[in-house]
C-alpha positions in Angstrom: 223.2 146.5 10.1 225.4 144.5 12.4 229.1 144.4 13.1 231.1 142.5 15.6 234.8 142.5 16.7 235.0 140.3 13.7 232.4 142.7 11.9 228.8 142.6 10.8 225.7 144.1 9.2 221.9 143.0 9.3 218.5 142.4 7.3 215.7 139.7 6.3 214.9 135.7 6.4 214.1 131.8 5.2 215.9 128.6 3.5 217.5 125.0 3.4 220.7 122.9 4.2 223.2 120.2 3.0 226.7 118.6 3.7 228.8 120.4 6.3 231.8 122.2 4.8 233.9 124.9 6.6 234.8 128.0 4.6 238.2 127.7 2.9 241.1 129.9 3.9 241.6 132.9 1.7 243.8 132.1 -1.3 245.4 134.4 -3.9 243.0 136.5 -5.9 241.9 134.8 -9.0 241.5 136.6 -12.3 237.9 137.5 -13.1 236.0 134.9 -15.1 232.8 134.8 -17.0 230.7 132.3 -15.0 229.9 128.8 -16.3 226.7 128.1 -18.2 225.7 125.4 -15.6 225.1 126.6 -12.1 227.1 124.6 -9.6 227.6 126.2 -6.2 230.2 124.0 -4.6 234.0 123.4 -4.6 233.9 122.0 -8.2 233.0 125.3 -9.7 236.1 127.0 -11.3 234.8 130.5 -10.4 236.1 131.3 -6.9 233.0 133.2 -5.9 230.6 130.4 -6.8 232.8 127.7 -5.4 232.8 129.4 -2.0 229.0 129.8 -1.5 227.3 128.0 1.5 224.0 127.5 3.2 224.0 128.7 6.9 221.4 128.3 9.6 221.0 130.3 12.8 224.4 132.1 12.9 224.5 134.2 16.1 227.1 136.9 16.4 228.7 137.5 19.7 230.6 140.8 19.7 233.1 141.9 20.9 234.5 138.5 21.9 233.2 136.6 18.9 235.4 133.5 18.5 233.5 131.3 16.0 233.6 131.8 12.3 230.5 130.6 10.4 230.6 127.1 9.0 228.5 126.5 6.0 227.0 123.7 4.0 227.3 122.7 0.3 226.0 122.3 -2.3 223.8 125.3 -2.5 220.5 124.5 -4.1 218.3 126.4 -6.5 216.9 129.0 -6.7 219.9 130.4 -4.9 222.7 128.9 -7.0 221.2 129.8 -10.3 220.5 133.4 -9.1 224.0 133.8 -7.9 225.5 132.4 -11.1 223.4 134.7 -13.2 224.3 137.7 -11.1 228.0 136.9 -11.4 227.7 136.5 -15.1 226.0 139.9 -15.5 228.7 141.7 -13.4 231.4 143.8 -14.9 235.0 142.5 -14.4 235.7 145.0 -11.6 232.7 143.7 -9.7 233.6 140.0 -10.4 237.1 140.7 -9.0 235.5 141.9 -5.7 233.2 138.8 -5.6 236.1 136.5 -6.2 238.1 138.0 -3.4 235.4 137.1 -0.8 236.6 134.2 1.3 233.0 132.8 1.7 229.5 133.8 0.9 226.5 132.5 2.8 222.8 132.2 2.2 221.3 132.3 5.7 218.1 131.0 7.4 217.1 132.2 10.8 214.9 130.3 13.2 216.1 132.0 16.4 215.6 135.6 17.4 219.3 136.5 17.9 220.4 135.2 14.5 221.9 137.7 12.1 220.5 137.1 8.6 222.7 139.5 6.6 226.2 140.7 7.4 229.7 141.4 6.3 232.5 140.0 8.5 236.3 140.3 8.9 238.3 137.6 10.6 240.2 139.9 12.9 241.4 137.2 15.2 243.5 135.2 12.7 243.6 136.9 9.3 241.8 140.2 8.6 242.2 139.5 4.9 239.6 136.7 5.3 236.2 138.2 4.6 232.7 136.8 4.7 229.4 138.0 3.4 225.9 136.7 4.1 222.6 137.2 2.3 219.3 136.3 3.8 217.3 133.6 2.0 214.4 136.0 2.5 215.7 137.9 -0.5 214.3 135.0 -2.6 210.8 135.4 -1.1 208.5 133.2 -3.2 211.5 131.7 -5.0 212.4 134.9 -6.9 214.6 137.9 -6.2 212.8 141.2 -6.8 214.1 143.6 -9.4 216.4 146.4 -8.2 213.7 149.1 -8.3 211.4 146.9 -6.0 214.4 146.0 -3.8 215.3 149.7 -3.1 211.7 150.5 -2.5 211.5 147.7 0.1 214.7 148.8 1.9 213.4 152.4 2.1 210.0 151.2 3.4 211.7 149.1 6.0 213.9 152.0 7.1 211.0 154.3 7.5 208.4 151.8 8.8 206.0 152.9 6.0 206.1 153.4 2.3 206.3 156.9 0.6 203.5 157.2 -2.0 204.8 158.0 -5.5 208.4 157.3 -4.4 210.5 155.1 -6.7 214.0 154.2 -7.8 214.2 153.7 -11.5 217.4 152.0 -12.9 218.1 151.1 -16.5 218.4 148.2 -16.7 216.2 147.0 -13.8 217.0 143.3 -13.0 217.1 140.9 -10.1 220.8 140.2 -10.9 221.6 143.8 -10.0 219.6 143.3 -6.8 221.9 140.5 -5.7 225.0 142.4 -6.6 223.7 145.5 -4.7 223.0 143.4 -1.6 226.5 141.9 -1.7 228.0 145.3 -2.4 226.3 146.8 0.7 227.9 144.2 2.9 231.3 144.6 1.2 231.0 148.3 1.9 230.9 147.5 5.6 234.0 145.3 5.2 235.8 148.1 3.4 234.9 150.5 6.2 236.8 148.4 8.7 239.6 147.2 6.4 240.6 150.8 5.5 239.8 152.2 8.9 237.7 154.8 7.2 236.4 156.3 10.4 239.9 157.1 11.9 242.2 157.2 8.9 242.6 160.1 6.5 243.1 159.3 2.8 246.7 159.8 1.9 245.9 161.3 -1.5 242.3 162.4 -1.6 240.9 163.3 -5.0 240.5 166.9 -6.0 237.5 168.4 -4.2 237.4 165.6 -1.6 238.1 165.8 2.1 240.8 163.8 3.8 238.3 162.0 6.0 235.2 160.5 4.3 232.8 161.6 7.0 233.9 165.3 6.6 232.0 165.5 3.3 228.5 165.3 4.8 228.7 165.0 8.6 229.3 167.4 11.5 231.8 166.9 14.3 231.2 165.0 17.6 230.7 161.8 15.8 230.6 158.7 18.1 232.7 155.7 17.3 231.0 153.2 15.0 229.4 150.5 17.3 230.6 146.9 17.1 227.0 145.8 16.9 224.6 148.0 15.1 220.9 147.0 14.4 219.5 147.8 10.9 218.9 151.4 10.4 219.6 152.5 14.0 220.9 156.1 14.4 223.3 157.0 17.2 223.3 160.4 19.0 226.0 162.8 18.0 225.9 162.3 14.2 224.9 165.5 12.5 224.1 165.1 8.8 224.6 167.9 6.2 221.3 169.7 5.7 220.0 168.6 9.1 217.7 165.9 7.7 218.3 162.2 8.4 216.3 159.0 8.2 214.7 159.6 11.6 213.7 163.2 10.7 212.1 162.0 7.5 210.3 159.2 9.4 208.8 161.7 11.9 207.6 163.9 9.0 206.0 161.3 6.9 202.5 162.4 5.9 203.2 166.0 6.8 204.0 168.9 4.5 207.6 168.9 5.8 208.1 165.4 4.3 208.5 167.0 0.9 211.2 169.4 2.0 213.0 166.5 3.8 213.0 164.5 0.6 214.3 167.4 -1.4 217.1 167.9 1.1 218.2 164.3 1.0 218.0 164.0 -2.8 219.8 167.3 -3.6 223.1 165.7 -4.6 224.5 165.1 -1.1 223.4 161.5 -0.5 223.1 158.2 -2.3 219.7 157.7 -0.7 217.8 157.7 2.6 220.0 154.8 4.0 223.1 157.0 3.8 221.7 159.5 6.2 221.6 157.0 9.1 225.3 157.3 10.0 228.7 158.0 8.5 229.4 154.3 8.0 226.1 153.7 6.3 226.8 156.8 4.1 230.1 155.3 3.1 228.5 151.9 2.5 225.8 153.2 0.2 228.3 155.3 -1.7 230.6 152.3 -2.1 227.6 150.3 -3.5 226.8 153.1 -5.9 230.4 153.5 -7.0 230.7 149.7 -7.7 227.4 149.3 -9.6 226.9 152.7 -11.3 228.8 151.6 -14.5 226.2 148.9 -15.0 223.4 151.5 -15.4 222.7 153.6 -18.4 220.6 155.8 -16.1 219.6 155.8 -12.5 216.9 158.2 -11.3 214.7 158.7 -8.2 211.1 159.8 -8.5 209.7 161.8 -5.5 206.1 162.8 -4.8 204.8 165.4 -7.2 204.3 167.8 -4.3 208.0 167.7 -3.4 210.3 170.5 -4.4 212.1 168.0 -6.5 210.4 165.3 -8.5 212.7 163.5 -10.9 216.2 163.2 -9.4 219.0 162.1 -11.8 221.0 160.6 -8.9 223.3 158.7 -11.3 224.2 162.0 -12.8 224.8 163.6 -9.4 227.4 160.8 -8.8 229.3 161.7 -11.9 229.0 165.5 -11.8 231.8 167.4 -9.9 229.2 170.1 -8.8 227.7 167.7 -6.3 229.1 166.3 -3.0 227.9 162.8 -4.0 230.5 162.9 -6.8 233.2 163.8 -4.4 232.2 160.9 -2.1 232.2 158.5 -5.0 235.7 159.7 -6.0 236.9 159.3 -2.4 235.7 155.7 -2.2 237.2 154.8 -5.6 240.6 156.3 -4.7 240.9 155.7 -1.0 239.0 152.5 -0.3 238.8 150.5 -3.6 
């Protein structure tokens, strides 16, 4: 993903454009609302989140001296506006509060190579309370957002450069609304990482069983500083994950017998998924996403190849069971970086 001295994170592509409108300054947090029945993504919408959605084309980050906030365009057309409205309406009040606190949300189109299609950004130059999130219009490939199971499968395939046969994420319910909320939650996780200085600041009152520093749950020492600009899925030397298996190791072992041991190591209650093994910040981001969305699921499981040491992994249960490190990480995020 991508961050800048304002702050970022990366992903996909495609879309449209309308009347130029700069993002508004952050205002006081509004109470959560159930969204309107009519989808209107412009300043007339009474829901703060939906009134602050914009189209954006070819936004190019320039860390660490980035000095130009994104300027978007309204109104946002369909299928984007209706999808965002439906996702907002489906969200629990705690998630709606997070959405309403975003200063501006963008749907991006990229026609230049150095454009960043997905990111989370903090305005560090004037007001770090101003936060910005972008989703790629490519999420609506063919005009429809994939269900969450398909979305997680696509992310894992993109990380590894190949699909894993007989691998799947199975949420109940399984909807495209949750996909949109998950994509936003991931970018919000990057914002929280920087807002709470998670890398360098110990939690004042860590929950029972949790470590003072988030990374101390699952990472060895000698961790390099989080880069200001980080390409999607790129690992950096010096990060040592618990169990010794990360995304790159799994990628090298695909198609080999060792692949099954790698998957069993990743899905043993330590990690939210393969993405979390990339780096301490991606670990935090994926746990933040899980903590925010888990109450929306009645169950969340991961199916691994039948030849793996594990096959059906109740990852949602791992996140709520004190016997697993994933539970301790979820508790840390909820208590120390809400």
